[in-house]
C-alpha positions in Angstrom: 54.0 -62.9 -67.5 55.4 -65.4 -69.8 53.2 -64.8 -72.7 54.8 -60.7 -72.2 58.1 -62.4 -72.9 56.7 -64.4 -76.3 55.0 -61.2 -77.8 58.2 -60.1 -79.3 58.5 -63.3 -81.0 55.2 -63.7 -82.3 55.5 -60.1 -83.5 58.8 -60.7 -84.8 56.9 -63.8 -86.5 54.8 -61.8 -88.4 57.5 -59.2 -89.5 59.7 -61.5 -91.2 58.0 -63.4 -93.9 57.9 -59.5 -95.1 61.3 -58.8 -95.2 61.9 -61.9 -97.2 63.3 -61.4 -100.9 60.4 -61.7 -103.6 61.4 -64.4 -105.9 58.6 -63.4 -108.3 61.5 -60.8 -109.6 63.5 -63.1 -111.4 60.8 -65.1 -113.4 60.9 -62.7 -115.9 61.7 -64.4 -119.9 62.9 -61.2 -121.7 63.6 -63.0 -124.5 59.5 -62.9 -124.8 59.5 -59.0 -125.0 61.5 -59.1 -128.6 58.3 -58.5 -130.4 55.5 -55.3 -131.7 53.4 -54.8 -128.4 50.6 -52.8 -128.9 48.5 -50.9 -125.9 45.5 -52.5 -125.4 44.0 -49.7 -122.9 40.6 -51.4 -123.0 41.9 -53.7 -120.8 43.9 -51.0 -118.9 46.5 -48.7 -120.1 49.4 -50.7 -118.7 48.9 -53.9 -121.0 50.1 -54.5 -124.3 49.5 -57.4 -126.4 51.3 -58.7 -129.6 50.7 -57.0 -133.1 48.9 -60.2 -134.6 46.0 -59.8 -131.2 42.9 -60.1 -133.2 40.6 -58.5 -130.5 41.6 -54.7 -130.7 38.5 -52.5 -131.6 38.6 -49.6 -133.7 41.0 -46.8 -132.3 42.8 -43.4 -133.0 46.1 -44.3 -131.6 47.6 -47.2 -129.4 50.9 -47.0 -128.1 53.4 -49.5 -129.9 57.0 -50.4 -128.8 59.0 -52.5 -131.4 61.6 -54.4 -129.4 64.9 -55.9 -131.3 67.5 -57.7 -130.6 70.5 -55.6 -129.3 68.5 -53.8 -127.3 67.1 -51.5 -130.1 63.6 -50.5 -130.4 61.1 -48.0 -132.4 58.1 -46.4 -130.3 55.0 -45.0 -132.0 54.8 -40.7 -131.2 52.0 -38.6 -131.7 52.6 -35.3 -132.7 51.1 -32.1 -132.4 49.4 -32.1 -135.5 48.0 -35.6 -135.1 50.4 -37.6 -137.4 51.8 -40.7 -136.2 55.3 -41.8 -136.7 58.1 -44.0 -135.2 61.2 -42.5 -133.6 64.2 -45.1 -133.1 66.0 -45.8 -129.8 67.2 -48.4 -127.6 65.6 -50.5 -124.1 67.1 -51.3 -121.1 66.4 -54.2 -119.2 67.3 -54.5 -115.3 66.6 -58.0 -114.1 67.0 -57.5 -110.3 63.8 -55.3 -110.2 62.4 -56.0 -113.8 62.7 -52.2 -114.5 62.5 -51.8 -118.2 63.4 -48.5 -120.1 62.9 -47.1 -123.2 65.3 -44.3 -124.0 65.4 -42.1 -126.8 68.0 -41.6 -129.8 69.2 -38.4 -127.4 69.8 -40.6 -124.4 66.7 -39.5 -123.1 64.4 -41.9 -121.0 61.1 -41.7 -122.3 59.3 -44.9 -120.6 60.4 -46.7 -117.0 58.1 -49.5 -116.6 58.2 -52.5 -114.2 57.2 -55.3 -115.9 54.6 -57.2 -114.0 53.8 -59.9 -116.6 55.5 -61.3 -119.7 54.2 -63.8 -121.9 53.5 -64.8 -125.4 50.0 -62.7 -125.5 50.5 -60.3 -122.6 52.9 -57.6 -121.3 51.9 -56.0 -118.0 53.6 -52.9 -116.9 53.6 -50.5 -114.2 54.8 -46.9 -114.3 57.8 -46.2 -112.6 
């Protein structure tokens, strides 16, 4: 009978850790983003490497983002005629949930990613 009274406390102890805030969401140093990032789809479609990364095999197309100061960015666009060109836009980062948005010059959100990992040599995101 005594064990039955303790059962709710035991269940609550398992649930509480899952309700805690994940402190990793504030670990992103967004200043590391300001460079040119090239998609490394051989690793995964959501992995990017800096433009000076030497291990890219030949590819017909890789997505490229150029993040500059003042939240300005350029991004590679693949046109219907298979031509590649760069368009200008801006980027926004919400540090509370690590959401990165790339926005066109017409104020349309083109990409929305959650940054999972950001260091000098890798940018990993999850599509939102």
